[in-house]
C-alpha positions as CSV (number, residue, x, y, z in Angstrom):
1,M,-76.0,-15.4,159.1
2,P,-75.8,-19.2,159.3
3,E,-72.5,-20.8,160.2
4,L,-71.0,-24.3,160.0
5,G,-72.3,-26.4,162.8
6,D,-75.5,-24.4,163.5
7,R,-78.5,-26.6,164.2
8,L,-81.0,-27.1,161.4
9,S,-84.5,-25.8,161.9
10,E,-87.5,-28.0,161.6
11,R,-88.4,-26.4,158.3
12,E,-84.8,-27.0,157.0
13,I,-85.0,-30.7,158.0
14,E,-88.4,-30.9,156.2
15,L,-86.9,-29.4,153.1
16,L,-83.8,-31.5,153.3
17,E,-85.9,-34.7,153.3
18,L,-87.4,-33.5,150.0
19,V,-84.0,-32.7,148.6
20,A,-83.0,-36.2,149.4
21,T,-85.8,-37.6,147.2
22,G,-84.3,-35.7,144.2
23,V,-87.3,-33.4,143.5
24,T,-86.6,-30.0,142.0
25,N,-86.7,-26.6,143.8
26,R,-90.0,-25.9,142.0
27,E,-91.6,-29.1,143.2
28,I,-90.3,-28.4,146.8
29,A,-91.8,-24.9,146.6
30,Y,-95.1,-26.4,145.5
31,R,-95.3,-29.0,148.2
32,L,-94.3,-26.6,151.0
33,H,-96.3,-23.7,149.7
34,I,-93.3,-21.4,149.5
35,S,-91.6,-19.5,146.7
36,V,-88.7,-21.0,144.7
37,N,-86.4,-18.2,145.9
38,T,-87.2,-19.2,149.5
39,V,-86.3,-22.8,148.7
40,K,-83.0,-21.6,147.3
41,V,-82.2,-19.6,150.5
42,H,-83.0,-22.6,152.7
43,V,-80.8,-24.9,150.6
44,R,-77.9,-22.5,150.8
45,N,-78.3,-22.2,154.6
46,I,-78.5,-26.0,154.9
47,F,-75.3,-26.4,152.9
48,T,-73.5,-23.8,155.1
49,K,-74.7,-25.4,158.4
50,I,-73.7,-29.0,157.5
51,G,-70.7,-28.2,155.3
52,A,-72.1,-29.6,152.0
53,E,-71.4,-28.4,148.5
54,S,-74.0,-30.4,146.6
55,R,-77.4,-32.0,147.1
56,T,-75.9,-35.5,147.0
57,E,-73.3,-34.5,149.6
58,A,-76.0,-32.9,151.8
59,T,-78.1,-36.1,151.6
60,M,-75.2,-38.3,152.6
61,I,-74.2,-36.1,155.5
62,A,-77.8,-35.9,156.7
63,V,-78.2,-39.7,156.6
64,R,-74.9,-40.2,158.3
65,E,-75.7,-37.7,161.1
66,G,-79.2,-39.2,161.5
67,L,-80.9,-36.0,160.5
68,I,-83.1,-37.8,157.9
69,N,-83.9,-41.3,156.9
70,V,-83.7,-42.4,153.3
71,A,-85.0,-45.9,152.4
72,G,-82.2,-48.2,151.3
73,V,-79.4,-45.8,152.2
74,E,-77.0,-47.0,155.0
75,L,-73.6,-45.4,155.6
76,P,-71.0,-46.8,158.0
77,N,-69.8,-44.3,160.6
78,D,-66.3,-44.1,159.2
79,Q,-67.4,-43.0,155.7
80,A,-68.0,-39.4,155.1
81,A,-69.6,-38.1,152.0
82,A,-66.2,-37.7,150.2
83,T,-66.3,-38.3,146.5
84,P,-70.0,-39.0,146.3
85,A,-71.5,-40.8,143.3
86,A,-73.0,-38.9,140.5
87,E,-75.9,-36.8,141.7
88,P,-79.2,-38.7,141.3
89,E,-81.6,-37.3,138.8
90,P,-85.0,-36.1,140.1
91,E,-87.6,-38.9,139.7
92,S,-89.7,-36.6,137.5
93,A,-86.9,-35.6,135.2
94,P,-86.9,-36.9,131.6
95,P,-84.4,-39.7,130.8
96,R,-80.8,-38.8,130.0
97,P,-80.1,-37.4,126.5
98,L,-78.6,-39.4,123.6
99,T,-76.2,-37.7,121.3
100,W,-77.4,-37.2,117.7
101,A,-74.9,-39.8,116.5
102,K,-76.5,-42.4,118.8
103,R,-80.0,-41.3,117.9
104,I,-79.2,-41.7,114.2
105,A,-77.7,-45.1,114.9
106,L,-80.9,-46.2,116.7
107,L,-83.2,-44.9,114.0
108,S,-81.1,-46.5,111.2
109,A,-80.8,-49.9,112.9
110,P,-84.4,-51.2,113.4
111,V,-83.3,-54.8,113.9
112,L,-81.1,-53.8,116.9
113,V,-83.9,-51.6,118.2
114,A,-86.4,-54.4,118.0
115,G,-84.1,-56.5,120.2
116,L,-83.8,-53.7,122.7
117,I,-87.5,-53.2,123.3
118,T,-88.5,-56.7,124.4
119,V,-91.6,-56.3,126.6
120,T,-91.7,-57.9,130.0
121,W,-94.0,-57.7,133.0
122,P,-92.4,-55.5,135.6
123,N,-93.0,-56.0,139.3
124,R,-96.2,-54.5,140.6
125,G,-94.5,-51.6,142.3
126,A,-93.1,-50.4,139.0
127,S,-96.2,-50.1,137.0
128,Q,-99.1,-51.4,139.0
129,V,-100.3,-53.5,136.1
130,N,-102.8,-56.2,137.0
131,G,-101.8,-59.5,135.4
132,N,-105.5,-60.6,135.3
133,T,-106.3,-57.9,132.7
134,D,-105.2,-57.5,129.1
135,L,-103.9,-54.0,129.6
136,P,-100.5,-53.8,128.0
137,P,-97.4,-54.1,130.2
138,E,-95.0,-51.4,131.1
139,R,-91.3,-52.0,130.8
140,S,-89.1,-51.3,133.9
141,Q,-86.9,-48.3,133.9
142,E,-83.8,-50.5,133.5
143,Q,-85.1,-51.8,130.2
144,N,-86.0,-48.4,128.9
145,V,-83.9,-47.3,125.9
146,N,-85.5,-43.9,125.2
147,A,-83.9,-40.5,125.7
148,Q,-84.5,-36.8,125.5
149,V,-83.3,-35.3,122.3
150,Q,-81.4,-32.1,122.8
151,N,-81.4,-30.2,119.5
152,P,-80.6,-26.5,119.5
153,T,-82.9,-26.0,116.5
154,S,-85.7,-28.0,118.0
155,R,-89.2,-26.6,118.1
156,W,-89.8,-28.3,121.5
157,H,-89.0,-26.3,124.6
158,D,-89.1,-27.0,128.3
159,R,-91.6,-25.4,130.6
160,A,-92.3,-25.6,134.3
161,Q,-92.8,-29.3,135.2
162,M,-96.1,-30.7,136.4
163,P,-95.9,-31.1,140.2
164,T,-97.2,-34.7,140.1
165,P,-95.4,-37.0,137.7
166,R,-98.0,-39.2,136.1
167,A,-99.4,-40.8,132.9
168,Y,-102.8,-41.9,131.6
169,L,-104.2,-38.6,132.7
170,A,-106.9,-36.3,131.3
171,A,-105.7,-32.9,130.0
172,A,-107.6,-30.1,128.5
173,A,-107.6,-26.3,128.2
174,V,-110.1,-23.7,129.3
175,E,-109.5,-19.9,129.0
176,H,-105.7,-20.1,128.5
177,R,-105.2,-22.5,131.4
178,I,-104.2,-26.2,131.0
179,Y,-105.8,-28.7,133.4
180,A,-104.2,-32.0,134.3
181,I,-106.6,-34.4,135.9
182,G,-106.2,-37.7,137.6
183,G,-104.1,-40.5,136.0
184,R,-101.6,-42.9,137.5
185,A,-98.5,-42.0,139.5
186,A,-95.8,-44.1,141.1
187,S,-97.9,-44.4,144.2
188,G,-101.0,-45.5,142.3
189,L,-104.1,-43.6,141.1
190,T,-104.1,-39.9,141.8
191,S,-107.1,-37.5,142.0
192,A,-104.9,-34.4,141.7
193,V,-106.0,-31.5,139.6
194,E,-103.2,-29.2,138.6
195,V,-103.6,-26.1,136.6
196,Y,-100.9,-24.6,134.4
197,D,-100.6,-20.9,133.5
198,P,-98.4,-20.7,130.3
199,V,-98.0,-16.9,130.7
200,D,-96.4,-17.0,134.1
201,D,-95.1,-20.6,133.6
202,I,-96.4,-21.8,136.9
203,W,-98.7,-24.5,138.3
204,A,-101.5,-24.1,140.8
205,R,-103.7,-26.7,142.5
206,G,-107.5,-27.3,141.8
207,S,-110.0,-29.3,143.8
208,D,-109.3,-33.0,143.6
209,K,-111.4,-35.2,141.3
210,P,-113.9,-37.0,143.6
211,T,-113.3,-40.4,141.9
212,P,-109.6,-41.2,141.1
213,V,-109.3,-42.9,137.7
214,A,-106.6,-43.5,135.0
215,Y,-106.7,-44.3,131.3
216,V,-109.0,-41.3,130.9
217,S,-109.6,-38.2,128.8
218,A,-111.4,-34.9,129.2
219,A,-113.7,-32.7,127.0
220,A,-113.9,-28.9,127.5
221,L,-117.3,-27.5,126.9
222,D,-118.5,-24.1,128.1
223,R,-115.7,-23.6,130.7
224,A,-116.5,-27.1,132.1
225,L,-114.4,-30.2,131.9
226,Y,-116.2,-33.5,131.4
227,V,-114.3,-36.6,132.5
228,P,-116.1,-39.9,131.6
229,G,-115.3,-43.3,132.8
230,G,-111.7,-44.4,133.4
231,C,-110.2,-47.4,135.2
232,N,-110.2,-47.6,139.0
233,A,-107.5,-48.9,141.3
234,E,-108.5,-52.5,140.5
235,F,-108.1,-51.8,136.7
236,E,-111.9,-52.1,136.3
237,P,-113.5,-49.6,133.9
238,T,-116.2,-47.4,135.4
239,R,-119.3,-45.6,134.1
240,V,-119.2,-42.5,136.3
241,M,-118.8,-39.1,134.6
242,E,-117.7,-36.1,136.7
243,V,-117.7,-32.5,135.5
244,Y,-115.3,-29.9,136.8
245,D,-116.5,-26.2,136.8
246,T,-113.2,-24.4,136.3
247,A,-114.6,-21.1,137.4
248,A,-116.1,-22.3,140.7
249,D,-113.4,-25.0,141.3
250,V,-116.1,-27.6,142.1
251,W,-117.1,-31.0,140.8
252,R,-120.5,-32.5,140.0
253,E,-121.8,-35.7,138.5
254,A,-123.4,-36.0,135.1
255,A,-125.2,-38.8,133.3
256,P,-123.0,-41.9,133.5
257,L,-121.7,-43.7,130.4
258,P,-124.0,-46.3,129.0
259,A,-121.3,-48.9,129.6
260,A,-118.1,-48.9,131.6
261,R,-115.1,-47.8,129.6
262,C,-111.5,-46.8,130.0
263,A,-108.5,-46.4,127.6
264,Y,-111.0,-44.8,125.1
265,A,-110.4,-42.1,122.6
266,L,-112.4,-38.9,123.0
267,G,-113.2,-36.3,120.4
268,A,-115.1,-33.1,121.1
269,D,-116.6,-30.3,119.0
270,A,-118.5,-27.2,120.2
271,D,-121.7,-28.9,121.1
272,A,-120.9,-32.6,122.0
273,F,-118.2,-35.1,122.5
274,Y,-117.7,-38.7,121.5
275,V,-116.3,-41.6,123.5
276,V,-114.8,-44.0,121.0
277,G,-113.6,-47.6,121.6
278,G,-111.6,-48.4,124.7
279,R,-111.8,-51.3,127.0
280,D,-114.8,-52.8,128.8
281,R,-114.5,-55.4,131.6
282,S,-113.2,-58.1,129.3
283,R,-112.0,-56.8,125.9
284,Y,-111.2,-53.9,123.6
285,V,-114.3,-52.6,121.9
286,A,-115.5,-50.6,118.9
287,S,-118.4,-48.8,120.5
288,V,-119.1,-45.1,120.0
289,Y,-121.2,-43.0,122.5
290,A,-122.1,-39.3,121.8
291,Y,-122.8,-37.0,124.8
292,D,-125.2,-34.0,124.6
293,P,-124.4,-31.6,127.5
294,Q,-127.7,-29.7,127.0
295,A,-129.8,-32.8,127.5
296,D,-127.3,-34.6,129.7
297,S,-127.8,-37.8,127.7
298,W,-125.9,-40.3,125.7
299,T,-126.6,-41.7,122.2
300,E,-125.0,-44.8,120.8
301,M,-123.6,-44.2,117.3
302,A,-122.2,-46.5,114.6
303,P,-119.4,-48.6,115.9
304,M,-115.8,-48.0,114.8
305,P,-114.5,-50.6,112.2
306,T,-111.6,-51.6,114.3
307,A,-112.0,-52.5,118.0
308,R,-109.2,-51.0,120.0
309,G,-108.1,-49.1,123.0
310,F,-105.3,-46.6,123.7
311,A,-106.1,-44.7,120.5
312,S,-106.6,-40.9,120.3
313,A,-109.2,-38.8,118.6
314,S,-109.1,-35.3,117.2
315,V,-111.7,-33.2,115.4
316,L,-110.9,-31.6,112.0
317,D,-113.5,-30.1,109.7
318,G,-116.4,-31.5,111.7
319,R,-115.1,-35.1,111.5
320,I,-113.4,-37.2,114.1
321,Y,-110.1,-38.9,113.3
322,V,-109.3,-41.9,115.5
323,V,-105.6,-42.7,115.3
324,G,-103.4,-45.5,116.5
325,G,-104.2,-47.7,119.5
326,Y,-103.7,-51.2,120.9
327,D,-105.8,-54.3,120.2
328,G,-104.4,-56.6,122.9
329,N,-101.6,-57.9,120.7
330,R,-99.9,-54.9,119.0
331,E,-99.7,-51.2,118.6
332,L,-101.8,-50.1,115.6
333,T,-101.1,-47.8,112.6
334,T,-104.9,-47.6,112.0
335,C,-106.6,-44.3,111.1
336,E,-110.4,-44.2,110.8
337,V,-112.5,-41.1,110.5
338,F,-116.1,-40.7,111.8
339,D,-118.7,-38.3,110.3
340,P,-121.2,-37.5,113.0
341,A,-123.7,-35.9,110.5
342,R,-123.8,-39.1,108.5
343,N,-123.1,-41.5,111.4
344,A,-120.6,-43.3,109.1
345,W,-117.0,-44.3,109.2
346,A,-114.3,-44.2,106.5
347,E,-110.6,-45.0,106.3
348,C,-107.7,-42.5,106.4
349,A,-104.1,-43.1,105.7
350,P,-102.4,-45.2,108.4
351,L,-99.6,-43.9,110.6
352,T,-96.1,-44.7,109.6
353,V,-95.5,-46.7,112.8
354,G,-97.8,-48.3,115.3
355,R,-98.6,-46.1,118.2
356,G,-100.4,-47.3,121.3
357,S,-101.2,-44.7,124.0
358,V,-100.7,-42.0,121.4
359,A,-102.0,-38.5,122.0
360,T,-103.3,-36.3,119.2
361,A,-104.2,-32.6,118.7
362,T,-105.5,-30.5,115.9
363,L,-103.8,-27.2,114.9
364,A,-103.9,-25.2,111.6
365,D,-105.7,-27.9,109.6
366,H,-103.2,-30.6,110.6
367,I,-103.4,-33.4,113.2
368,Y,-100.4,-34.1,115.3
369,A,-99.8,-37.6,116.7
370,V,-97.4,-37.5,119.7
371,G,-95.9,-40.4,121.6
372,G,-96.6,-44.1,121.7
373,G,-94.1,-46.9,121.4
374,G,-92.6,-49.4,123.9
375,W,-95.1,-52.2,123.7
376,T,-94.6,-53.6,120.2
377,S,-93.3,-50.5,118.4
378,Y,-90.5,-47.9,118.8
379,L,-90.8,-44.1,119.0
380,G,-88.3,-42.4,116.8
381,F,-90.5,-39.4,115.7
382,N,-94.0,-38.0,116.0
383,E,-96.2,-37.5,113.0
384,G,-98.3,-34.8,111.3
385,Y,-101.4,-35.5,109.2
386,N,-102.4,-33.4,106.2
387,P,-106.1,-34.1,105.3
388,Q,-105.7,-32.5,101.9
389,T,-103.2,-35.1,100.8
390,D,-104.2,-37.8,103.2
391,T,-100.6,-38.3,104.2
392,W,-98.6,-38.5,107.4
393,S,-95.2,-36.8,107.7
394,P,-92.5,-37.2,110.5
395,V,-92.4,-34.5,113.2
396,E,-89.5,-34.3,115.7
397,T,-90.0,-35.7,119.2
398,P,-88.4,-34.6,122.5
399,L,-88.3,-38.3,123.6
400,I,-87.4,-41.4,121.7
401,G,-88.0,-45.1,122.5
402,E,-91.4,-44.7,124.2
403,W,-93.6,-41.9,125.5
404,R,-97.1,-43.2,126.4
405,S,-100.2,-41.2,127.2
406,P,-98.9,-37.7,127.7
407,G,-101.6,-35.0,128.1
408,L,-101.7,-33.1,124.8
409,V,-103.3,-29.7,124.6
410,V,-103.4,-26.9,122.0
411,L,-103.2,-23.3,123.2
412,D,-103.1,-20.5,120.6
413,T,-100.4,-21.7,118.1
414,R,-98.6,-24.1,120.5
415,I,-99.0,-27.7,121.5
416,Y,-98.3,-28.7,125.1
417,A,-97.3,-32.2,125.9
418,I,-97.4,-33.0,129.6
419,G,-96.4,-36.0,131.7
420,G,-96.7,-39.5,130.4
421,W,-94.8,-42.8,130.9
422,S,-91.3,-43.4,129.6
423,G,-89.8,-46.0,131.8
424,R,-91.2,-44.0,134.8
425,Y,-93.9,-41.5,135.3
426,L,-93.0,-38.1,134.0
427,S,-93.7,-34.6,135.1
428,L,-92.2,-32.9,132.0
429,N,-94.0,-30.1,130.3
430,Q,-92.9,-29.6,126.7
431,V,-94.3,-27.0,124.3
432,Y,-94.1,-27.4,120.5
433,E,-94.0,-24.4,118.2
434,A,-96.0,-26.0,115.4
435,L,-96.3,-23.1,112.9
436,P,-95.4,-23.0,110.2
437,F,-95.6,-26.7,109.5
438,R,-92.2,-28.2,108.7
439,L,-91.1,-31.6,107.6
440,F,-88.8,-33.4,110.0
441,I,-86.2,-35.9,108.5
442,P,-85.5,-38.7,111.0
443,G,-81.8,-39.2,111.7
444,S,-81.0,-35.6,110.7
445,Q,-81.0,-32.2,112.2
446,Q,-82.3,-30.7,109.0
447,N,-85.9,-29.5,109.0
């Protein structure tokens, strides 16, 4: 049995270095390829050997004794870890919760909210935004006013967090597994492929995507995931399309996009998928390209009426609904529907609020729009679309303020929302019990 004063093993020091970064036990287990229970045993042994009672105290003692180095942390020799500050939250954890009273106040005071969400350019380390592009800015975490809503009657529930916190990723489902591909993390672009099993509530690792990109989407066709375009590390859109064979865990290239695109909307049916709008090398566009996987070829279709990027597309009754987006100046409420059989566009009812970097999904003859906000709008609720009445209704949200580009995937009767940006890159994994459809009243706990 370990005793106070015993020397830490190399593995315990390695684990203590991760503890000091604030990551969860599950993330430590993933990174070190050990079980969560093993992590817990190591943590208990570390606490015993160095005389700590919390993660914060263990970190302070380890820094003071020279066991680990933590950037920006210096302790004088005469200061022990007595009365440490509040334990830091993991970098991947969602923002702190607001009470319902504060949430109601925020939702009922739009003038005050508008003042709180002033958009500024952060430093490059915070968001990696290239000032030479017209990609919209990210707000720094200090300016972030969103929060996780904790409601005991909520239909949103926590699941195992994604190992790599990120946003602007591609996400899709194949055979009861959810695949999170690429995107942007705090360190820059990531090529990580992480696979979520909702039955066991656990993540596994797939083969990395050969070309790291962000502002990207994926289409699932015949057990393969097609990932067209995306922006590279220089924020330049690309043409490359890479295809992931989920059964063989291998990647291959397919016919490239006719033109470089990122921040596009993607809608897929059983036989084809459509890349709609997005950003080329200089502006937001209205183009539509249809991909035929059998012929491995692209066809240009009728352009969308509204040029925009950061919109989302979902297929319902054979038509593609393109919702929200950003036009370089503001977040849009626009809803336009494309009929591939007629190669024609029509209008649909606009969203209640503008939503850039929104994500959508179709379930039970409804389209759900999740996230957005933070550029020129404020996220106070999600929305559900009823095509029979051509109306949008509020749907509760687990985050308020802003939640940009989460991966949104439907499995069975549930909607999974994974990752995204909300003042920082998130690793959250939230599942929404969508059925039966219920109306959410903003500012109230009544459904």
